[in-house]
N, C-alpha and C positions, 0 to 999 in steps of 0.2 A: 121788345125783348131786351131786358137788361139783366146784368148779373148782380151779385151782391156788392161788388166794388163799384158798380155804377157804369161799367163799360158795356157797350152794346155787343151782343154776340152776332157773329157773321152766320147767316143761314148756310147750312151744309158744311160746317167746320169739321165734321166727323168723316167726311167722304175721303179726304186725302189719307188719313191714318188707316181707314178701312181698306182702301185700294193698296196701300203699302203692305198691309198685313196679308192680304190675299196674294199679292205679288211674291212676298217672301215665302209663303207657304208653297206656292206653285214652284218657285225656283228651288227650294229645298227638296221637294219631291223629285224634280227633274235631275238635280245633282245626285241624289241617292240612287236614282234609276241608272244614271250613267256609271256610277261607281260599281253597282251590281253587274252591269253589262260588261265592264272591263274585267272584273273578277271572274265572271263566267267565261269570257274569251280566254283568259290565261289558263283557267282550269281545263277547258276543253282542248286547248293547244297542248298542254302537258299530257293529258290523257291519250291524245293521238300518238304522241311520241314516247309513251311510257315503255312499250315493249322494246323499242330500239335503244332507248337509254339504258334500260335494265340489262339488255344483252351486252351492250358496250361495257358497262361497269362490271358485269360478270367476267367478260373476257379480260379486262384489266386486272381483276382480282386473281384470275387463274394464272395469268402471265407473271404477276408479282409473286405468287406462291411458287411457281415453277422456278423463278430465278433466285429465290432465297435458299441459302444452305439449310440442310436438315439438322445441323447441330446448333446449340445455343451460341449467342454472340461472343463470349470470351474465346471460344474454340474455333471460330470461323477462320482465323488465320491459318489453321492447319488445313482446313477445307480448300482455301484459296491456294495455299502452297502445293497441295496435292494436284489440283487442276493445272497449276502452272508447270510443275514438273512433268505431268502427263502430256501437256501441250508441247513442251520442249522435246520430249521423247518422240512423239508422233511427228513433229516438224523435222527432227533430225533424220528419221528413217524414211519418211515418205512425205514429200512436199504436196502431193495431190490429195492425200487422205487426212485432212485436218479434222479436228473433233467437231461434231455437230451436237450441241446440247439443246437444240430447240425441241418444241413439241412435235411429236410424230403423229402421222395420220395413218391409221390402220384400216384401210378399206380394200375390198376386193376390186378386181379389174372392172367388173360389171358396175359396181357402185361408183367408181371413178368415172367411168364412161357416162353414167347417168348424170353425174355432177357436171361434166363438161357439156353435155347436151343441154342441160338446164341453163348453164351460163350462156351458151350460144343463143338459146331462145330469148333470154333476157336482153342480150345485146341487140338482137334483131328487133325485139319489141321497142326498145329504147330508140333505135335508129328510125323505126317506122313512125313513132310518135314525133320525133324531131322533124321528119319529112312532112308529116301532116301539119304541124305547126308552121313550118316554113311556107308550105303551099297556101295555107289559109291566110297567112299574113300577106303573102304576095297577091293573092286574089283580092284581099281587102284593099290593098294599095291600088291595084289596077282599077277596081270598082270606084274608089275615091277619085282617082285621076280622071276616069271617064265622066264622073258627075261634074267635076270642075270644068272639063273641056266642054261639056254640054251647056253649062252656065255661061261660059265665055262666048260660045257660039250664039246662044240666045241673046246676049247683049248686043252682038254685032248685027243681028237680024232685025 
């Protein structure tokens, strides 16, 4: 086997480039698969927390809206002056009764009681879950220590 230039061809010279091509194709497929898996994980993680994020942003928007004056910016100085003089008047006449400009909760006594009972149930559930995790981890530790002690005992026997 000789080529046009007169040099002899090595048998199987095409095997190395063929294997390299196959390796590159497989590695590219695996790399793309890994990238898709990472993107899917990020998307699923965001979908799980979407409701919580949306509610938090909504609360922030409502609080920002509540804290801004109702008049346009050039006239806000009058708004702030009004609130300052009102605060001074209330402070002068009554030290216990300062102004409360926060959002109000208009619920009946029954609804407030339901909210408190729901909060208590949530706290109890959380404490119960913590206790279960603590007990399971202690049980696992005890089991692991028992296995180690059995192994040491078997070495001596």
